[in-house]
PAKE-306459 format. One record per residue: x, y, z of N, C-alpha, C, O in turn. Coordinates in steps of 0.02 Angstrom, whole numbers, plus 32768, in hexadecimal, padded with zeros to 4 digits. Atoms other than C-alpha are relative to their C-alpha. Example, Ala and Ser with C-alpha at 12.3 -4.5 7.8 and 13.67 -1.06 7.14 Angstrom:
// residues 2
KETI:802D:7FC5:8000:8267:7F1F:8186:802D:803C:8000:8061:803B:8021
KETI:7FD6:7FC5:7FFD:82AC:7FCB:8165:7FD9:8037:8025:7FF2:806E:802D
END
This chain:
// residues 265
KETI:8025:7FC4:7FED:9E76:4906:DAD5:8017:801B:8044:8021:8057:804D
KETI:7FEB:7FEB:7FBD:9EAA:4908:DB8C:8045:8020:7FFF:8051:8052:8022
KETI:7FBD:7FE4:8004:9F5F:4928:DB5E:7FFF:8045:7FE0:8026:8071:7FF3
KETI:8006:7FBF:801F:9F2B:49B9:DAEE:7FE7:8034:8031:7FFF:806D:8032
KETI:801A:7FD2:7FCD:9EC6:4A08:DB7C:8037:8012:8032:803F:804C:8044
KETI:7FCA:7FF3:7FD0:9F57:49F4:DBF6:8035:802D:7FE2:804F:805A:8004
KETI:7FCE:7FD5:8021:9FCF:4A3F:DB77:7FE7:8047:7FFA:800D:8077:8004
KETI:801B:7FBD:8006:9F5A:4AD2:DB5A:8004:8025:8043:8017:805F:8045
KETI:7FFD:7FE0:7FBF:9F4E:4AF5:DC15:8047:8013:8012:8053:804B:8029
KETI:7FBB:7FF1:7FEE:A00A:4AEA:DC2F:801A:803A:7FD8:803B:8067:7FF3
KETI:7FE8:7FCA:802B:A02D:4B5B:DB9A:7FE4:8044:8015:8009:8074:801A
KETI:801F:7FC0:7FF1:9FB1:4BE2:DBCA:800F:8018:8047:8015:8054:8052
KETI:7FEC:7FEB:7FBC:9FDA:4BE1:DC84:8047:801B:7FFF:8055:804F:801E
KETI:7FBB:7FE8:8005:A093:4BF2:DC5A:8003:8044:7FDE:8028:8070:7FF3
KETI:8001:7FC0:8023:A06D:4C7F:DBE0:7FE6:8037:802D:8002:806E:802F
KETI:801B:7FCD:7FD2:A002:4CDA:DC61:8033:8012:8035:8038:804C:8048
KETI:7FCE:7FF3:7FCE:A08C:4CC8:DCE1:8038:802C:7FE6:804C:805B:8007
KETI:7FCB:7FD8:801E:A111:4D0D:DC6C:7FE8:8047:7FF3:800C:8077:8001
KETI:801A:7FBD:800E:A0A2:4D9E:DC35:7FF7:8028:8040:8008:8063:8043
KETI:800A:7FDD:7FC0:A073:4DC7:DCE8:8041:8018:801E:8045:8052:8034
KETI:7FBF:7FEC:7FE6:A128:4DC9:DD22:801E:8038:7FD6:803D:8066:7FF0
KETI:7FE5:7FCC:802C:A159:4E30:DC8A:7FE0:8043:800C:8003:8076:800E
KETI:8022:7FC1:7FF2:A0D5:4EB3:DCAD:8016:801E:8043:801D:805B:8049
KETI:7FEB:7FE7:7FBF:A10A:4EBE:DD62:8046:801E:7FFD:8055:804F:8020
KETI:7FBB:7FE6:8006:A1C0:4ED9:DD2F:8003:803F:7FD6:8025:806F:7FE7
KETI:7FFD:7FC8:8030:A1A1:4F50:DC9D:7FD5:803B:8016:7FE2:8074:8002
KETI:802D:7FCB:7FEA:A116:4FB4:DCF1:7FFE:8004:804C:7FCC:7FF2:806A
KETI:7FFE:8001:7FB7:A14D:4FCD:DDA5:7FCE:8030:801E:7FBE:8064:8001
KETI:802F:7FD6:7FDA:A0D3:5014:DE23:801E:800D:8045:804E:7FEB:8058
KETI:7FE8:7FF4:7FBD:A0EE:505D:DED1:7FFD:7FC0:8029:7FCC:7F9B:8025
KETI:7FFD:803E:7FD9:A121:4FD4:DF4A:7FD5:8005:803E:7FD9:8036:8062
KETI:8028:8005:7FC3:A0A5:4FA2:DFD0:8013:7FC0:8024:8034:7F93:8007
KETI:7FF0:803B:7FD9:A0B4:4F22:E059:7FD3:7FC7:7FEC:7F98:7FC5:7FFD
KETI:8026:803A:8016:A07D:4E80:E009:800B:7FC8:8033:8043:7FBD:8049
KETI:7FFC:8032:7FCB:A057:4DF4:E083:8019:8025:803F:8003:805D:804C
KETI:7FE2:7FDC:7FC8:A0BA:4E20:E121:8046:8015:7FEA:806E:7FEB:7FD5
KETI:7FC2:7FE5:801B:A14D:4E90:E0F4:803C:7FED:802A:8037:7FDC:8065
KETI:7FC0:800D:7FDF:A203:4E74:E120:800A:802D:803C:7FFC:8069:8038
KETI:7FEB:7FD9:7FC6:A23A:4EAC:E1CD:7FCB:8010:8032:7FD9:802F:8065
KETI:8035:7FEF:7FD1:A191:4EB9:E222:8000:7FD3:803E:7FF2:7FE9:8075
KETI:8005:8030:7FC9:A19C:4E1C:E28D:803F:7FFD:802A:8076:7FFD:800E
KETI:7FC6:800B:7FD6:A20F:4E0B:E324:801F:7FBB:7FF4:7FFD:7F8E:7FDA
KETI:7FDC:803E:800E:A290:4D80:E31D:7FDE:7FC2:801E:7FDB:7F8E:7FFE
KETI:8021:8039:7FE1:A232:4D10:E396:7FC5:7FE7:7FD8:7FBD:7FAB:7FCF
KETI:8039:8014:8029:A195:4D11:E32D:8016:7FE6:7FBC:7FF5:7FBA:7FA0
KETI:7FE6:801A:8040:A1FB:4CF7:E28E:800E:7FB6:8008:7FFC:7F8E:7FDD
KETI:7FEE:8046:7FF4:A23C:4C54:E2D9:7FC1:7FD6:8008:7FBC:7F9F:7FEC
KETI:803E:8026:7FF4:A18F:4C1C:E314:7FDC:7FF1:7FBF:7FC9:7FB8:7FB3
KETI:8026:800B:803E:A13D:4C34:E26B:8028:7FD5:7FCF:800B:7FAD:7FAA
KETI:7FD7:802A:802B:A1D0:4BE5:E20F:7FFB:7FB6:8015:7FF8:7F8A:7FEB
KETI:8004:8046:7FE9:A1C6:4B49:E27C:7FBD:7FE1:7FEC:7FBB:7FAA:7FD2
KETI:8043:8019:8012:A10A:4B35:E261:7FFD:7FF5:7FB4:7FE6:7FC1:7F9D
KETI:8001:8007:8049:A11D:4B55:E1A5:802A:7FC5:7FE9:8017:7FA0:7FBC
KETI:7FD3:8036:8015:A1AF:4ADD:E198:7FE2:7FBB:8008:7FEB:7F90:7FDE
KETI:801F:8042:7FF4:A14D:4A4C:E1E2:7FCF:7FF0:7FC7:7FD0:7FB8:7FAC
KETI:8032:800C:8034:A0C0:4A60:E163:8020:7FF9:7FBC:800A:7FCF:7F93
KETI:7FE0:8003:8041:A134:4A7D:E0D0:8023:7FBC:7FF7:8020:7F9E:7FC2
KETI:7FDE:8041:8004:A19B:49E1:E0F7:7FCD:7FC8:7FF5:7FD8:7F9D:7FCA
KETI:8034:8032:800B:A0FD:4978:E106:7FE5:8005:7FB8:7FD9:7FD2:7F97
KETI:8019:7FF6:8044:A0BF:49C5:E063:802F:7FE4:7FCB:8018:7FC6:7F9A
KETI:7FCF:801C:802F:A160:4995:E008:7FFC:7FB4:7FFF:7FFF:7F95:7FCA
KETI:8007:8049:7FFD:A14E:48E2:E045:7FC0:7FE9:7FDE:7FC0:7FB5:7FBD
KETI:803F:8011:8021:A099:48E0:E00B:8008:8004:7FB4:7FEE:7FDA:7F90
KETI:7FF4:7FF8:8048:A0CF:491F:DF5F:8026:7FC4:7FE5:8015:7FA8:7FB0
KETI:7FD9:803A:8016:A150:4894:DF51:7FD5:7FC2:7FFC:7FDA:7F9B:7FCC
KETI:802A:803C:8000:A0D0:4810:DF80:7FCB:8004:7FCA:7FBE:7FD3:7FA6
KETI:8037:7FFA:8031:A044:4854:DF13:8019:7FFA:7FB8:7FF7:7FDE:7F8E
KETI:7FE7:8004:8045:A0B2:4865:DE78:8012:7FB9:7FED:8013:7FA8:7FB2
KETI:7FF4:8047:800E:A0DF:47AE:DE89:7FBE:7FDA:7FF4:7FBB:7FAC:7FCC
KETI:8040:8024:8002:A029:477A:DE9F:7FD4:8016:7FC6:7FAF:7FEE:7FAA
KETI:802F:7FE4:8031:9FD1:47ED:DE22:8027:8015:7FC2:8050:8042:7FC4
KETI:7FDF:7FEF:8040:A00C:47F2:DD6E:7FE6:8043:7FE7:7FAA:8052:7FEC
KETI:8014:7FC1:801E:A00B:489D:DD1C:7FEF:8036:8033:7FCE:8067:8022
KETI:8010:7FCE:7FCD:A000:48FD:DDC1:8029:803F:7FF9:8011:8075:800A
KETI:7FD4:7FC6:8001:A093:4971:DDA1:7FE4:803A:7FD8:7FE9:8073:7FEF
KETI:801D:7FC7:8024:A03C:49DA:DD19:7FCA:8024:802A:7FC6:8061:8029
KETI:8033:7FE1:7FD6:9FAA:49F6:DD91:8020:8029:8038:8006:805E:804A
KETI:7FDC:7FD9:7FCD:A025:4A2D:DE19:801A:8041:7FE3:8016:8075:8003
KETI:7FE8:7FC4:801F:A072:4AA7:DDA0:7FCA:8033:7FF3:7FD3:806E:7FFF
KETI:8039:7FD4:800D:9FC9:4AEF:DD6F:7FE8:801F:8042:7FDB:805B:8046
KETI:8018:7FE8:7FBF:9F92:4AFD:DE26:8031:8033:801D:801D:8067:8037
KETI:7FCE:7FD1:7FE6:A037:4B51:DE58:7FFE:8042:7FDB:8003:8077:7FFA
KETI:8004:7FC3:8027:A02B:4BCE:DDC9:7FC2:8029:8012:7FC5:8066:8016
KETI:803D:7FDD:7FED:9F77:4BF8:DDF8:8007:8022:8044:7FF2:805B:804D
KETI:7FF6:7FE1:7FBE:9FA6:4C16:DEAE:802C:803E:7FFA:801D:8071:8018
KETI:7FD3:7FC6:8009:A034:4C88:DE78:7FDB:803A:7FE1:7FDE:8072:7FFA
KETI:8021:7FCA:8024:9FCA:4CED:DDFE:7FC7:801E:8028:7FBE:805B:8028
KETI:8038:7FE7:7FD9:9F33:4CFB:DE70:8018:802B:803A:7FF8:805E:804A
KETI:7FEA:7FDE:7FC3:9F98:4D35:DF06:8032:8038:7FF5:804A:8056:8026
KETI:7FC7:7FD3:800D:A013:4DAA:DEB0:7FEE:804A:8000:801B:8074:8004
KETI:8012:7FB9:8007:9FAF:4E4C:DEA3:7FE3:801B:8041:7FAE:8004:8058
KETI:8016:7FE7:7FBF:9F9D:4EB2:DF43:7FCF:803A:7FFD:7FCF:8061:7FCD
KETI:802A:7FC5:7FF4:9F19:4F2C:DF80:8015:801B:8044:8006:7FFD:8077
KETI:7FE3:7FE8:7FC1:9F6E:4F99:E005:7FCC:800D:8037:7F95:8025:8029
KETI:8027:7FF0:7FC4:9F26:4FA4:E0B5:802B:8030:8029:805B:8019:8047
KETI:7FD1:7FCE:7FE8:9F71:5047:E0F7:801A:7FF5:8047:8055:8002:8054
KETI:7FEB:7FFF:7FBA:9F76:5027:E1B4:8016:7FBC:801A:8028:7FB6:8054
KETI:7FF5:8044:7FE5:9F97:4F6C:E1BE:8047:7FE7:7FF6:805A:7FB4:8015
KETI:7FBD:8019:800F:A04A:4F5B:E17C:7FFF:7FC8:7FCE:8032:7FA6:7FC6
KETI:8005:8034:8032:A00D:4EE4:E0F6:7FCE:8016:7FCC:7FC1:8051:7FC4
KETI:8030:7FEF:8033:9F8E:4EDB:E06B:7FCF:7FC6:7FF7:7FD9:7F8F:800F
KETI:8031:8032:8012:9EF6:4E7E:E02D:800F:7FE5:7FBB:8029:8009:7F90
KETI:7FF9:801F:8041:9EFC:4E05:DF9C:7FDE:7FBC:8003:7FDA:7F9F:8039
KETI:8018:8045:7FFF:9EA8:4D63:DF68:8039:7FD0:800C:8073:7FE2:8003
KETI:7FCC:802F:7FEA:9F05:4CC7:DF9D:800E:7FC8:7FCF:8048:7FB9:7FC0
KETI:7FF7:8038:802E:9EE8:4C38:DF23:800C:7FBD:8020:8003:7F89:8001
KETI:7FF1:8040:7FE0:9F18:4BB5:DFA3:7FC2:7FD6:8010:7FC8:7F99:800F
KETI:803B:802C:7FF9:9E64:4B7C:DFC7:7FF2:7FD9:7FC0:7FE3:7F9D:7FC3
KETI:8009:8023:8040:9E51:4B54:DF0E:8037:7FCC:7FF6:8029:7F94:7FE0
KETI:7FC9:802F:8006:9EFC:4B02:DF0D:7FF6:7FC2:802B:8005:7F8A:8016
KETI:800B:8039:7FD3:9ECC:4A95:DFA2:7FCB:7FD1:7FE5:7FD1:7F95:7FEC
KETI:8034:802A:801D:9E2F:4A57:DF4A:801D:7FD8:7FC5:800B:7F9E:7FBB
KETI:7FE4:8021:803C:9E93:4A2E:DEAC:8033:7FCB:8012:8034:7F95:7FF3
KETI:7FC7:802D:7FF5:9F2B:49DA:DEFA:8008:7FEB:804A:8037:7FC6:805A
KETI:7FFA:8012:7FBA:9F0D:49C9:DFB6:8023:8037:8028:804B:805C:800D
KETI:7FE7:7FC8:7FD9:9F3A:4A3E:E047:804B:8000:800E:806A:8035:800F
KETI:7FB8:8001:7FF4:9FEA:4A03:E06B:8028:8013:7FC2:8059:8039:7FC5
KETI:7FDE:7FED:803E:A01E:4A10:DFB5:7FF4:804A:7FF1:8022:806D:7FDB
KETI:800F:7FB9:800A:9FC6:4AB9:DFA8:802B:802C:802D:803F:8063:801A
KETI:7FD4:7FDB:7FD3:A02C:4AF1:E03E:8046:8009:7FE1:8062:8040:7FE4
KETI:7FBE:7FFB:8021:A0CE:4ACA:DFE1:7FFD:8030:7FC5:802A:8059:7FBC
KETI:8007:7FD4:803A:A090:4B20:DF43:7FF9:8049:8016:8015:8076:7FF7
KETI:8007:7FBC:7FE5:A05C:4BB8:DFA9:8042:801B:801A:8051:8056:8011
KETI:7FBE:7FEB:7FE6:A107:4BBD:DFFE:802D:8014:7FC6:8051:8045:7FCB
KETI:7FD7:7FEF:803A:A15D:4BBB:DF53:7FEA:8042:7FE1:8013:806B:7FCE
KETI:8019:7FC1:801B:A0EC:4C46:DF13:8017:803B:802B:802B:806F:8010
KETI:7FEB:7FCB:7FD3:A114:4CAF:DFAC:804B:800D:7FFA:8062:8047:7FFD
KETI:7FB7:7FF8:8008:A1CF:4C8F:DF96:8010:8026:7FC0:803A:8053:7FC1
KETI:7FF3:7FDE:8040:A1CC:4CC5:DEDF:7FEC:804A:8006:800F:8076:7FED
KETI:8016:7FBA:7FF8:A169:4D62:DF0D:8031:8028:802B:803E:8062:801D
KETI:7FCF:7FDE:7FD6:A1E7:4D8C:DF96:8041:800C:7FDA:8060:8041:7FE1
KETI:7FC1:7FFB:8024:A27D:4D6C:DF24:7FFE:8034:7FC8:802D:805C:7FC1
KETI:8000:7FDA:803E:A246:4DC6:DE86:7FD1:803C:8001:7FD9:8069:7FD7
KETI:8031:7FCA:8002:A1B6:4E3A:DEB4:7FFF:8029:8040:7FD7:8058:8047
KETI:7FFE:7FDC:7FC0:A1E2:4E77:DF64:7FBD:7FFE:8024:7FAC:802C:8049
KETI:803E:800B:7FDB:A13B:4E35:DFA3:800E:7FD0:8039:8024:7F98:802F
KETI:7FEF:8028:7FC6:A14E:4DF4:E053:804A:8008:800E:8067:803C:8000
KETI:7FB9:7FFC:7FF0:A1FE:4DCD:E08E:8019:7FBC:8015:7FF3:7F8C:801A
KETI:7FE2:803F:7FEC:A276:4D46:E0C5:7FF7:7FF3:804B:7FEB:7FBA:805F
KETI:800C:800A:7FB9:A266:4D63:E180:7FB7:7FF1:800E:7FA6:7FD0:803F
KETI:8048:800A:7FF7:A1A9:4D61:E16C:7FE4:7FC8:7FD4:7FA7:7FBD:7FD2
KETI:8018:8035:802C:A1A1:4CD0:E0F1:7FDB:7FCB:8027:7FA6:7FB4:8011
KETI:8022:8032:7FD8:A174:4C55:E17A:7FBB:8016:8015:7F8B:7FEF:8011
KETI:8041:7FE6:7FEC:A0E7:4CC4:E1BA:7FD0:8003:7FC6:7F95:7FF2:7FCD
KETI:802B:7FFC:803B:A0A4:4CDF:E10B:7FEB:7FBA:7FE8:7FB3:7FB1:7FCF
KETI:8014:8045:8010:A0A7:4C23:E0EB:7FC8:7FEA:802F:7F97:7FCC:8019
KETI:8032:8015:7FD0:A044:4C06:E18B:7FBC:801F:7FF0:7F89:7FFC:7FF3
KETI:8040:7FDE:800B:9FBF:4C87:E15F:7FE1:7FEE:7FBD:7FA7:7FDB:7FBA
KETI:801E:800B:8042:9FA8:4C71:E0A3:8001:7FB7:7FEB:7FCF:7F9C:7FD4
KETI:7FFA:8043:801A:9FEA:4BC4:E07A:7FE0:7FCC:802D:7FBC:7FA0:8015
KETI:801B:8033:7FD3:9FB9:4B62:E116:7FB8:800F:8012:7F8C:7FE5:8006
KETI:8045:7FF0:7FEC:9F1E:4BBC:E158:7FD2:8000:7FC4:7F9B:7FE4:7FC7
KETI:802B:7FFD:803B:9ED9:4BDF:E0AB:7FF2:7FBB:7FE4:7FB9:7FAC:7FD2
KETI:8009:8043:801B:9EF5:4B2C:E071:7FD4:7FD5:802C:7FA3:7FB7:8014
KETI:8022:802F:7FD5:9EB6:4ACE:E109:7FB9:8017:8012:7F8C:7FED:8017
KETI:8044:7FE9:7FF2:9E21:4B3C:E133:7FD4:7FF7:7FC2:7F9C:7FE0:7FC6
KETI:8026:8009:803D:9DEA:4B3D:E07D:7FF1:7FB7:7FF2:7FB8:7FA6:7FE2
KETI:8009:8048:800C:9E04:4A82:E069:7FCE:7FE2:8032:7FA2:7FBC:801E
KETI:802D:801B:7FCE:9DAB:4A5C:E10D:7FB8:8016:7FF4:7F8A:7FED:7FFC
KETI:8044:7FE8:800E:9D15:4AC9:E0DF:7FE2:7FDA:7FC5:7FA8:7FC8:7FC7
KETI:8019:8023:803B:9D07:4A74:E035:7FEC:7FB9:8011:7FB5:7FA4:7FFF
KETI:800E:8046:7FF1:9D10:49C2:E077:7FC4:7FFB:8030:7F9A:7FCF:8027
KETI:8038:8002:7FD0:9C99:49E7:E109:7FBD:800C:7FDD:7F8D:7FE8:7FEA
KETI:803F:7FF1:8022:9C14:4A35:E099:7FED:7FC8:7FCF:7FB2:7FBA:7FC7
KETI:8010:8038:802E:9C22:49A7:E01A:7FE5:7FC4:8027:7FBB:7F9F:800E
KETI:801B:8037:7FD8:9C04:492A:E0A6:7FB7:800C:8012:7F91:7FDD:801D
KETI:8047:7FEF:7FF4:9B60:4986:E0C6:7FDB:800B:7FBF:7FA5:8028:7FBD
KETI:8020:8001:8042:9B39:4976:E00B:7FF5:8046:7FE2:7FC7:804F:7FBB
KETI:8004:7FBF:8021:9B55:4A2D:DFDE:8017:7FFA:7FB8:8044:7FD2:7FA9
KETI:7FE8:8001:8045:9B66:4A4B:DF23:8049:8014:7FFA:8064:8037:8026
KETI:7FB9:7FF1:800B:9C16:4A58:DEDD:800D:804B:8004:803C:8060:8026
KETI:7FF4:7FB8:8001:9C06:4B13:DEBE:7FFB:801E:8045:8024:8047:8059
KETI:8009:7FE4:7FBD:9BC5:4B39:DF6C:803A:7FEE:802E:8053:8018:8053
KETI:7FC8:8016:7FD6:9C4D:4AD2:DFC1:8040:8024:7FED:8066:8039:8018
KETI:7FC3:7FDE:8016:9CD6:4B20:DF56:7FFD:804A:800F:8030:8068:8020
KETI:8008:7FBA:7FEE:9C90:4BCF:DF70:8012:800B:804A:8037:8039:805B
KETI:7FF1:7FFA:7FB9:9C96:4BB6:E02D:804A:7FF6:800D:8067:8017:8038
KETI:7FB8:800C:7FF7:9D47:4B72:E01E:8028:803E:7FEF:8054:8052:8015
KETI:7FDB:7FC3:8013:9D84:4C0B:DFC1:7FF4:8039:802F:8023:805C:8042
KETI:8012:7FC9:7FD2:9D28:4C84:E033:8022:7FF7:8044:8044:8024:805B
KETI:7FE6:800A:7FBC:9D5A:4C37:E0DA:804C:7FF9:8000:806D:8010:802F
KETI:7FB7:8004:8003:9E0C:4C0D:E0A2:801F:8045:7FFA:8052:8053:801A
KETI:7FE8:7FBB:8008:9E25:4CC2:E06C:7FFC:8025:8042:802D:8044:8058
KETI:8008:7FDC:7FC1:9DDF:4D09:E10E:802C:7FE3:8037:8044:8008:8061
KETI:7FD4:801E:7FCE:9E41:4C8C:E177:8047:8019:7FF8:806A:8025:8029
KETI:7FBD:7FE5:800D:9EE1:4CC8:E123:8009:8043:8023:803D:804F:8041
KETI:7FF9:7FBD:7FE3:9EBF:4D79:E15E:7FF3:8002:804A:800B:802F:806C
KETI:8005:8005:7FB7:9E88:4D46:E20B:8043:7FED:801D:8059:8009:8050
KETI:7FBD:8014:7FE8:9F30:4CEE:E221:8032:8038:7FF6:805B:8044:8022
KETI:7FD3:7FC7:800B:9F8D:4D80:E1D2:7FF6:8036:8034:8026:8053:804D
KETI:800E:7FCE:7FCD:9F36:4DF6:E24B:801D:7FEC:8043:8038:8016:8067
KETI:7FE2:8017:7FC2:9F6D:4D8A:E2DD:804C:8006:7FFF:806B:801B:802F
KETI:7FB7:7FFC:8005:A020:4D81:E29E:8018:8048:8008:8049:8055:802A
KETI:7FEC:7FBA:7FFA:A029:4E3E:E28C:7FF2:801A:8047:801B:803F:8063
KETI:800F:7FE8:7FBC:9FD3:4E5C:E333:8032:7FE6:8033:8045:800A:8060
KETI:7FD0:801C:7FD1:A04B:4DE8:E38D:8042:8026:7FFD:8066:802A:802F
KETI:7FC1:7FDC:8007:A0DC:4E4F:E349:7FFA:804A:8013:802C:8068:8026
KETI:8007:7FB7:7FFB:A093:4EFF:E35C:7FDC:8017:803E:7FDA:8054:804B
KETI:802A:7FE7:7FC9:A028:4F02:E3FA:8028:801F:8038:800C:8046:805E
KETI:7FD7:7FE2:7FCC:A0BA:4F2F:E46D:7FE5:7FF1:8045:7FD9:7FB7:8056
KETI:801C:8009:7FBD:A078:4F4B:E51D:7FB4:8003:8000:7F94:7FF9:8034
KETI:8049:7FFD:8005:9FC7:4F5D:E4DD:7FE1:7FBB:7FFA:8003:7F88:8000
KETI:8025:803F:8005:9F43:4ED9:E4C7:800C:7FDE:7FBD:8006:7FFC:7F88
KETI:7FF6:8026:803D:9F6B:4E50:E44A:7FBF:7FFD:7FD8:7FBF:8007:7F9C
KETI:8040:8009:8024:9EB3:4E35:E422:7FE3:8042:7FEA:7FBE:8045:7FB9
KETI:8015:7FBE:8017:9E91:4EEF:E419:8023:8012:7FBE:8004:802C:7F90
KETI:7FDB:7FF4:803E:9F1B:4EFF:E396:7FE7:7FD2:7FC8:7FE0:7FE7:7F8E
KETI:801B:8030:8031:9ED9:4E62:E33E:7FC0:801B:7FE2:7FB7:801A:7FA5
KETI:8040:7FE6:8019:9E2C:4EAF:E332:800A:803C:7FD4:7FE8:8043:7FA1
KETI:7FF3:7FC4:8028:9E71:4F54:E2F1:801A:7FEE:7FBB:8004:800B:7F89
KETI:7FE4:8015:8041:9ED5:4EFE:E268:7FCC:7FDD:7FD6:7FC7:7FE8:7F99
KETI:8034:8024:8025:9E45:4E8C:E239:7FCD:8031:7FE3:7FB6:8028:7FAB
KETI:802E:7FCD:8018:9DD2:4F23:E22A:801F:8027:7FC6:7FFC:8039:7F96
KETI:7FDF:7FDD:8037:9E54:4F79:E1BD:7FFE:7FD8:7FBF:7FF7:7FF4:7F89
KETI:8003:802A:803A:9E54:4EE5:E147:7FB9:7FFB:7FE3:7FB0:7FF1:7FA7
KETI:8044:8011:8013:9D96:4ED6:E142:7FE7:8022:7FC1:7FC9:7FFF:7F97
KETI:801E:7FE1:803B:9D68:4F59:E0BD:8018:7FE3:7FBE:7FF2:7FE2:7F8D
KETI:7FE7:801F:803D:9DD6:4F04:E03B:7FF8:7FB4:8001:7FE9:7F96:7FCE
KETI:7FFD:8048:7FFF:9DDB:4E51:E077:7FBC:7FDF:8000:7FB5:7FA7:7FE7
KETI:8042:801E:8001:9D22:4E32:E093:7FE7:7FF6:7FB8:7FD3:7FBF:7FA6
KETI:8015:800C:8046:9CF4:4E50:DFDB:8030:7FD4:7FD9:801B:7FAE:7FAE
KETI:7FD1:802B:8022:9D95:4DFD:DFA0:7FF3:7FB7:8010:7FFA:7F8B:7FE4
KETI:800F:8044:7FEE:9D67:4D61:E000:7FC4:7FE5:7FDA:7FC4:7FAC:7FC4
KETI:803B:8015:8027:9CBD:4D5C:DFAA:8014:7FF4:7FB8:7FFE:7FC2:7F9A
KETI:7FEA:800A:8045:9D10:4D72:DF00:802A:7FC1:7FF9:8024:7F9C:7FC8
KETI:7FD8:803D:8003:9D8D:4CE9:DF27:7FD4:7FC2:8006:7FE1:7F8F:7FE6
KETI:802E:8037:7FFA:9CFE:4C79:DF5B:7FDD:7FF2:7FBE:7FD6:7FB8:7FA9
KETI:8021:8008:8041:9CA4:4C98:DEB6:8030:7FE2:7FCD:801E:7FB6:7FA6
KETI:7FCF:8019:802F:9D43:4C7A:DE53:8010:7FB6:800D:8012:7F8E:7FDF
KETI:7FF0:8046:7FEE:9D6D:4BDA:DEB1:7FC5:7FD2:7FEE:7FD0:7F9D:7FD2
KETI:803A:8028:8011:9CBC:4B9A:DE9E:7FF9:7FF5:7FB5:7FE9:7FBE:7F9E
KETI:8006:8006:8048:9CBB:4BBE:DDE4:8034:7FD2:7FE2:8025:7FA9:7FB6
KETI:7FCA:8029:801B:9D64:4B6D:DDC1:7FF6:7FB7:8012:7FFC:7F8B:7FE7
KETI:8009:8046:7FEB:9D41:4AD0:DE27:7FC5:7FE0:7FDC:7FC9:7FA7:7FC6
KETI:803B:801B:8024:9C95:4ABB:DDD7:8012:7FF1:7FB8:7FFE:7FBD:7F9D
KETI:7FED:800A:8045:9CDF:4AD0:DD29:802D:7FC2:7FF8:8023:7F99:7FCC
KETI:7FD3:8039:8003:9D6A:4A53:DD4A:7FDA:7FBF:800D:7FE6:7F8D:7FEC
KETI:8027:803C:7FF0:9CEF:49D8:DD97:7FD5:7FEA:7FC5:7FCC:7FAF:7FB9
KETI:802A:8011:8038:9C7E:49E2:DD00:8027:7FE7:7FC4:8010:7FBC:7F9E
KETI:7FD9:8012:803B:9D0A:49D3:DC7F:8032:7FC8:800D:803B:7F9C:7FE3
KETI:7FCC:8031:7FF1:9D92:496C:DCD5:7FFA:7FE8:8048:8027:7FF4:8070
KETI:800A:8014:7FB9:9D4C:491D:DD75:8036:7FD2:801A:8041:7FCF:8057
KETI:7FCC:802E:7FE8:9DD7:489C:DD7A:803B:8025:801F:805E:8009:8049
KETI:7FCA:7FDA:7FE2:9E54:4926:DDA3:7FF3:800E:804A:8021:8010:8072
KETI:8011:7FF1:7FBB:9DF7:494D:DE43:7FF9:7FC2:802B:800D:7FC2:8065
KETI:800C:803C:7FD8:9DC8:489E:DE79:8040:7FDC:8013:803F:7FB0:803E
KETI:7FC1:8020:7FED:9E80:486C:DE81:8017:8016:8045:8039:7FF0:8067
KETI:7FE8:7FE4:7FC1:9E9D:48D9:DF1A:7FCF:7FF2:8038:7FE3:7FD6:806C
KETI:8033:800B:7FCC:9DFB:48D2:DF7E:7FC3:7FDF:7FE0:7F90:8001:7FD5
KETI:8035:8020:8027:9D8D:4851:DF28:7FBB:8003:8020:7F89:800C:7FFD
KETI:8042:8000:7FE0:9D02:484D:DFAA:7FDC:8042:7FF8:7F9E:8044:7FF3
KETI:8020:7FBE:8006:9CE4:4908:DF9B:7FE2:800C:7FBC:7FB8:8038:7FB5
KETI:8018:7FF4:8044:9CC3:48F9:DEE2:7FD2:7FC8:7FE7:7FC3:7FC5:7FAB
KETI:8032:8031:8014:9C4C:4865:DEE2:7FBD:8023:7FF9:7FAB:804B:8024
KETI:8043:7FE3:8007:9BA1:4897:DE9F:7FD4:7FEB:803B:7FD8:7FB2:8053
KETI:8030:800F:7FCA:9B1B:48A0:DF27:7FBA:8007:7FE4:7FAF:8030:7FB8
KETI:8045:7FFD:801A:9A61:4884:DF0B:7FE2:8045:800B:7FE6:8061:8041
KETI:8021:7FC0:7FFB:9A03:4923:DEE6:7FD1:8008:7FC4:7FE1:7FF0:7F8E
KETI:802F:7FF3:8037:996E:4959:DE7E:8007:8045:7FE4:7FE5:8056:7FB3
KETI:7FFD:7FBA:8016:99A4:4A0E:DE6B:8045:8016:7FEC:804C:804B:7FCD
KETI:7FBD:7FE7:800C:9A61:4A17:DE5C:8015:7FF9:7FB7:803A:8023:7F9E
KETI:7FF0:8008:8046:9A6F:49D4:DDAC:8049:7FFD:7FF5:806E:7FDA:8018
KETI:7FBA:8002:8014:9B16:49F5:DD5B:802E:8021:802F:806B:801B:8026
KETI:7FD4:7FDE:7FD2:9B59:4A5C:DDEB:801B:7FD3:8036:8041:7FE9:8061
KETI:7FE6:802F:7FCE:9B7B:49BE:DE51:804B:7FFC:7FFD:806A:7FD7:8023
END
């Protein structure tokens, strides 16, 4: 039964990925700046963000090697998590004055499923594919986009989830907060990255505030939607296949005493 479920997930995720890429190729739309677009960041900041991203990605690769040796059947879950991050983060909502766009991230959900370092690697791969084939983001800005979406989204989301579970929050509430805060953290970091490159002789924090305000009309509701989606998916997986989750962060998925939470634990 478990193998049939895993096969169904792999088949349908792969089909959704192929269909999504096909629609994007066959039905082109006007190009907008997805993530941080090519050429926006000065060379110095390109190097800074690449160095930070590189440290986390290397650690993530080492974690993947160790986890795949320790946990049997982990690779299909990594594939599903990577495909979800790609699909969730691939569709942009333009923000006219910021030089970028709003979009859900998927990395908070990925971090809950496979851990934050592994989610960072999966997010980096998703960003690379989007830059290569969809002109979303760029190669000079790949490091910055990894820092904002893959690192900040993963670690803030994961941290929020684990912290709330330690205080006995229900699974849905903890996962909702992870999706919400991970999404908003991504855009706070993106706003800082853009402000650091664009403020010139003006105030860095004034530019940061302006960019953050520009994101707000689209990103505030998107963060709530990502929180709801993350909460729903994690709750569903916990109810149907709890062993998939307990392999990564077992303490966060231990049932806690409650008279009102019922099946949402």
